[in-house]
N, C-alpha and C positions, 0 to 999 in steps of 0.2 A: 504494500500500500504506500502511496506517495505521502510525503510530509503534509501536503495540503489536504489530502483526503483524511489522513489520520487526525489532523487538527479539527476538521469539520465534524468528524464522528465524535471526537472527544468533547467538543463544545455542545453538540446536541445532547450527548449523555449528561453533561454537567447541568444543562437547563432542565432536563427531565428530572434529575435527582433533586435539584434545588426547588423546582416547582412542587414536587411531592412533599419536600420538607417544609417549605414555608406556607404554601397555599392550600394544597389539597388535604394534607394530613397534619396540620399544625398542632393537633392535640397530642401527637407523638413526635414533636419536633426534635427533641434531643436524641432519641435513638436513631431516627432516620437520618438526621444531619450527620451524626457520627459515622454511620455506615457509608453515607454518601462520600464524605471526605476521606474515609479509609480507602474506598475504591479509587477515587480520583488521585489521591496521593500515591497509592501503590502503583497505579498505572504510569505515573509520571517519574517515579524514582530514578530510573536509569538515564533520564535526560538531564539530570541535575549535576551542577558542578559543586563539589565539596572540597574544602581545604581547611586545614587547621587555621583558625583565625588568629591574626596578629593582635597585639594588645590594642592598637589603634582601631582595628575593625570591631573589637568588642565594645570599645567606648562609643564608636559610631552607631553600632546596633542598639545599644542601651539608650544612648542619648537621643537618637532620632525617634525612638519609641516614646520616650518621655516628652520630647518637644512636640511630637504629633498630637499627643494627648492634650498638652497645653493649648495648642492651636484649636483643637476641637472644643475644649472647655470655653475658651474665649468666644468661639463661634456660636456655641450654645447660648451663652449669656446675651450676645448681640441678637441672636434669632428670637429669643424670648422677649427681648425688649421691643423688637419690631413686630413680631407675630406671637403675642402671648398665648394664643390658642394652640400653638405647636407643641405645648407641653403634653397634650393628650397623645399626640403621635409618639413622642419620646417615651411616655409611660407605657403605651401599648407595645412598642418595640422591646423595651426592657422586660416586660411581662413574658414575651415570647422567647427571647434569646438569653436573658441573664441566667447564669447557673444558679440552681437552688437545691441541688442534691450533691452529695459528696462525689459521686461518680461523674457528674457534669464537669467538675474541675479537672479531673484526670483526663476526661475526653477532650476538653478544651486545650489543655497543655500538650498532651501526647498525640492527639489525632487531628483535631479540627484545625488548629493553627498550622502545624506542619503540612497537613493535607492541602490547605489553601495555598501556601507558599510553593509547595512542590508542583501543584497543578498550574496555578495562574502565572507564576514567575518562572518556575523551572521548566514547565512543559510549554504552555501557551506562548509566553514571550519568546522562548527559544525557537519554537516552530515558526513564529512570525518572522524572526530574524533569518531563519533558514530559507524561507521562501521569499526573502528580500522585500518584505513589506516595509514601507516608509513609516517611521515613528512607531516601532514595535512596542515601546514602553507605554505610550499613550493608548494605542489600540488595545493592548492587553489589559490596561486599566479600565477602558470602556467596556470590554467584554466581561471583565470581573464585575463591574457595576451592573451590566445587563442581567447577569445571573441572580442578582439580588432584587430584581424588580418584583418578584413574587411575594416579597415580604409586605408590599404595599406601603412602604415608608419612604417618602421622598428624601428625608434626612439620611437614611441608610445609603441611598444611591450616591449622594454627594460624598458621604464618608468613604464609600468603597472606591470611587474614582480618585479622590485625592490621596487616600492611603495607598491605593494601587500604584499610582505614579511614583510616590516616594519609595515604596518597596521595590518596584521595578527598576528604578534608578540605582538603588543600593545594590541590587543583584548585578546589573550591568557593570556598574563601576568597580565592584570588588570581585566579580566572578566567583562568588562564594555564597552559597545558600544560607550559611550560618548567619550572615549579617542581616538580611531582611527577615529571616525567621526570628532572630533575637529581637529586632525592632517590633515586629508584629506581636510577639509574646509580651513585651513590656507594655505596649499600647493596649492590648486586650486586657491584661491584668489590671491596669489602671482603670480602664473604661468599664469593665464588667465586674470586677471583684473589689478593688480597693477604694476607688473614688468614682462610683457611677454618676453619670450626668443627670441626676434627678434632683 
């Protein structure tokens, strides 16, 4: 199968899985989302570049995750000032995706975050570069955003595309999956566990 066809099949599969997770079967979101990212991450593993990170790469990964969270925090404050009714959308989104059982935290750290990075940056972005698409980071981030449309939350779409660009740039710049993975981990831990935006 050609790179282009492999990419198309993978994107269709990702949309089916995330549609089921967010929209159709959201009463069992966590089990289904976990299985979905396990499948997508496993499929993508062999396309990913891994290296032992340098100290500066570790700092970049951790720092960018924290900085991204701060940007989103400021964005939320501004959004609520301009559109105070958007708090209901934020609350509904947290009700769906925030971990609330002990196994959710393990799933988030060990399967969901790695699965997203392996698939969207390691596979999709790499395949876009392989088939010589212009601006693969931006297109991969837009595709990442498109798969979250089923959550029905406009703010999640903005978050996905902005974070996707940052993580895509980190992966391209360092050629090391550890860096965007670490950034994503720090960001999600702040966002979903330590300091939720509620």
